[in-house]
Each structure stands twice: as structure tokens, then as C-alpha cells.
PASEBA-1860 file (N, C-alpha, C; in nm, 3 decimals):
! residues 84
1> XXXXXXXX> -2.192/-0.003/-5.149/-2.192/0.078/-5.028/-2.188/0.225/-5.070 ~ -2.278/0.304/-5.010/-2.280/0.445/-5.045/-2.169/0.521/-4.974 ~ -2.153/0.647/-5.010/-2.046/0.730/-4.957/-2.054/0.744/-4.805 ~ -2.175/0.763/-4.751/-2.192/0.776/-4.606/-2.150/0.647/-4.536 ~ -2.192/0.533/-4.588/-2.155/0.404/-4.529/-2.005/0.382/-4.533 ~ -1.942/0.423/-4.642/-1.797/0.410/-4.654/-1.725/0.496/-4.550 ~ -1.773/0.619/-4.530/-1.712/0.708/-4.430/-1.731/0.654/-4.289 ~ -1.851/0.602/-4.259/-1.878/0.545/-4.127/-1.792/0.422/-4.102
9> XXXXXXXX> -1.776/0.340/-4.203/-1.693/0.220/-4.189/-1.547/0.258/-4.164 ~ -1.497/0.357/-4.239/-1.360/0.403/-4.221/-1.342/0.464/-4.081 ~ -1.441/0.541/-4.036/-1.436/0.600/-3.902/-1.434/0.492/-3.795 ~ -1.519/0.390/-3.811/-1.524/0.281/-3.713/-1.392/0.205/-3.707 ~ -1.331/0.182/-3.821/-1.202/0.114/-3.825/-1.095/0.196/-3.753 ~ -1.096/0.327/-3.777/-1.000/0.416/-3.712/-1.020/0.418/-3.561 ~ -1.146/0.433/-3.517/-1.175/0.434/-3.373/-1.135/0.302/-3.308 ~ -1.167/0.192/-3.372/-1.130/0.062/-3.318/-0.980/0.046/-3.307
17> XXXXXXXX> -0.909/0.092/-3.406/-0.763/0.085/-3.405/-0.704/0.169/-3.292 ~ -0.758/0.289/-3.274/-0.709/0.377/-3.167/-0.738/0.319/-3.029 ~ -0.861/0.271/-3.009/-0.899/0.217/-2.878/-0.824/0.088/-2.845 ~ -0.783/0.015/-2.946/-0.705/-0.107/-2.923/-0.563/-0.074/-2.879 ~ -0.521/0.053/-2.894/-0.387/0.094/-2.852/-0.387/0.179/-2.726 ~ -0.506/0.213/-2.674/-0.516/0.294/-2.552/-0.509/0.203/-2.430 ~ -0.408/0.220/-2.346/-0.397/0.132/-2.230/-0.505/0.161/-2.126 ~ -0.542/0.057/-2.054/-0.637/0.072/-1.943/-0.558/0.127/-1.825
25> XXXXXXXX> -0.614/0.223/-1.756/-0.549/0.278/-1.638/-0.616/0.231/-1.510 ~ -0.690/0.121/-1.520/-0.764/0.068/-1.406/-0.726/-0.078/-1.387 ~ -0.704/-0.117/-1.264/-0.678/-0.257/-1.233/-0.805/-0.319/-1.177 ~ -0.901/-0.347/-1.264/-1.028/-0.405/-1.220/-1.005/-0.549/-1.176 ~ -1.067/-0.586/-1.066/-1.053/-0.721/-1.013/-1.096/-0.822/-1.118 ~ -1.011/-0.918/-1.145/-1.043/-1.024/-1.239/-1.022/-0.987/-1.384 ~ -0.992/-0.863/-1.413/-0.973/-0.821/-1.552/-0.832/-0.851/-1.598 ~ -0.822/-0.903/-1.717/-0.693/-0.929/-1.777/-0.670/-0.838/-1.897
33> XXXXXXXX> -0.754/-0.737/-1.909/-0.744/-0.646/-2.023/-0.633/-0.545/-2.001 ~ -0.559/-0.521/-2.104/-0.453/-0.420/-2.100/-0.494/-0.294/-2.174 ~ -0.590/-0.308/-2.268/-0.630/-0.196/-2.352/-0.781/-0.177/-2.345 ~ -0.829/-0.057/-2.378/-0.971/-0.024/-2.373/-1.052/-0.118/-2.461 ~ -1.001/-0.150/-2.577/-1.072/-0.237/-2.670/-0.978/-0.343/-2.721 ~ -1.029/-0.462/-2.743/-0.947/-0.568/-2.799/-0.925/-0.543/-2.947 ~ -0.822/-0.604/-2.999/-0.795/-0.591/-3.142/-0.902/-0.666/-3.220 ~ -0.924/-0.623/-3.341/-1.024/-0.685/-3.427/-0.997/-0.835/-3.439
41> XXXXXXXX> -1.102/-0.913/-3.423/-1.090/-1.058/-3.435/-1.066/-1.129/-3.303 ~ -1.043/-1.053/-3.195/-1.017/-1.117/-3.065/-1.144/-1.137/-2.983 ~ -1.253/-1.074/-3.020/-1.375/-1.078/-2.940/-1.436/-1.215/-2.926 ~ -1.450/-1.289/-3.034/-1.516/-1.420/-3.029/-1.437/-1.517/-2.940 ~ -1.306/-1.531/-2.955/-1.235/-1.621/-2.864/-1.249/-1.581/-2.717 ~ -1.253/-1.452/-2.689/-1.271/-1.405/-2.551/-1.410/-1.444/-2.501 ~ -1.513/-1.423/-2.581/-1.649/-1.462/-2.543/-1.654/-1.611/-2.513 ~ -1.598/-1.693/-2.600/-1.602/-1.838/-2.581/-1.530/-1.881/-2.454
49> XXXXXXXX> -1.409/-1.830/-2.434/-1.328/-1.869/-2.318/-1.389/-1.821/-2.187 ~ -1.422/-1.692/-2.180/-1.475/-1.636/-2.055/-1.611/-1.695/-2.020 ~ -1.697/-1.715/-2.119/-1.829/-1.771/-2.093/-1.819/-1.914/-2.043 ~ -1.732/-1.993/-2.104/-1.716/-2.131/-2.059/-1.656/-2.135/-1.918 ~ -1.562/-2.046/-1.889/-1.503/-2.040/-1.755/-1.609/-2.009/-1.650 ~ -1.698/-1.914/-1.680/-1.800/-1.873/-1.583/-1.915/-1.972/-1.567 ~ -1.958/-2.030/-1.676/-2.078/-2.115/-1.671/-2.048/-2.264/-1.677 ~ -1.930/-2.299/-1.724/-1.900/-2.441/-1.742/-1.950/-2.497/-1.874
57> XXXXXXXX> -2.010/-2.410/-1.957/-2.062/-2.453/-2.088/-2.015/-2.355/-2.195 ~ -1.980/-2.409/-2.310/-1.943/-2.323/-2.422/-2.067/-2.255/-2.479 ~ -2.056/-2.127/-2.515/-2.169/-2.063/-2.584/-2.201/-2.138/-2.713 ~ -2.325/-2.129/-2.755/-2.368/-2.199/-2.877/-2.409/-2.098/-2.983 ~ -2.356/-2.116/-3.103/-2.393/-2.036/-3.219/-2.486/-2.119/-3.306 ~ -2.594/-2.056/-3.356/-2.684/-2.122/-3.450/-2.717/-2.026/-3.562 ~ -2.714/-2.076/-3.685/-2.755/-1.996/-3.800/-2.903/-2.023/-3.823 ~ -2.982/-1.916/-3.824/-3.127/-1.928/-3.841/-3.167/-1.883/-3.980
65> XXXXXXXX> -3.225/-1.974/-4.056/-3.276/-1.944/-4.191/-3.171/-1.880/-4.281 ~ -3.046/-1.915/-4.262/-2.936/-1.858/-4.343/-2.936/-1.705/-4.343 ~ -2.996/-1.644/-4.238/-3.006/-1.499/-4.237/-2.963/-1.436/-4.105 ~ -2.979/-1.508/-3.995/-2.949/-1.452/-3.863/-2.860/-1.547/-3.785 ~ -2.777/-1.490/-3.703/-2.691/-1.569/-3.616/-2.740/-1.553/-3.473 ~ -2.768/-1.665/-3.409/-2.813/-1.663/-3.269/-2.699/-1.711/-3.181 ~ -2.668/-1.634/-3.078/-2.564/-1.671/-2.982/-2.630/-1.691/-2.846 ~ -2.613/-1.809/-2.789/-2.663/-1.838/-2.655/-2.545/-1.842/-2.561
73> XXXXXXXX> -2.546/-1.752/-2.462/-2.443/-1.748/-2.358/-2.511/-1.790/-2.230 ~ -2.460/-1.894/-2.167/-2.523/-1.950/-2.048/-2.483/-1.873/-1.923 ~ -2.575/-1.871/-1.826/-2.553/-1.798/-1.702/-2.438/-1.860/-1.624 ~ -2.371/-1.775/-1.547/-2.264/-1.821/-1.461/-2.321/-1.908/-1.350 ~ -2.241/-2.000/-1.301/-2.282/-2.083/-1.189/-2.287/-1.995/-1.064 ~ -2.384/-2.019/-0.975/-2.388/-1.940/-0.852/-2.270/-1.973/-0.763 ~ -2.230/-1.879/-0.678/-2.118/-1.906/-0.586/-2.151/-2.025/-0.496 ~ -2.050/-2.091/-0.443/-2.068/-2.206/-0.355/-2.158/-2.168/-0.238
81> XXXX> -2.251/-2.256/-0.206/-2.339/-2.233/-0.092/-2.461/-2.149/-0.127 ~ -2.467/-2.090/-0.246/-2.582/-2.010/-0.288/-2.673/-2.099/-0.372 ~ -2.794/-2.119/-0.328/-2.887/-2.207/-0.399/-2.996/-2.127/-0.471 ~ -2.983/-1.995/-0.474/-3.086/-1.912/-0.535/-3.049/-1.876/-0.670
END
């Protein structure tokens, strides 16, 4: 890793750490977030849980050619009585 990449990585870690400690000042309907950003490592479990809650299906991860990761997140179910 070159010097610029190292500085950017250190900056990103610092920003992530700070945002994970900044409280949310908004009570958004349905939001259970307390901070602007989740702590490192919490994102995937949140994606899995929230996506399954909304759509009824767990997101699917696939490794493509040992080089790319594909994530499929299924659409939420329509509200009751909505057939569109």
C-alpha cells in the first residue's frame, strides 16, 4: 500500500470511529439507530436482519469467479391490499 492509500485508510478509520460515536438527533419512524454510523462489523448483520424482515427472504451472497461478491437483496413485500 502506498503512502496515499495508507493516509486515506487511516482517515476512513478515524471518520468511521467518530461517526459511530455521534448520536442521532432524529427520531425517524421505524429507525432503531442511536448513532449516525454503525460500528465496524455491524453492517452485514443489519443488512441480513432488516432485509429478511422486509422481504421475508434472506439476502443471498455469491462469490463470482473468486473475484467478485454479488449480494442480492430482495424487494419488500407490498403493503396488505396492494397488488401492484
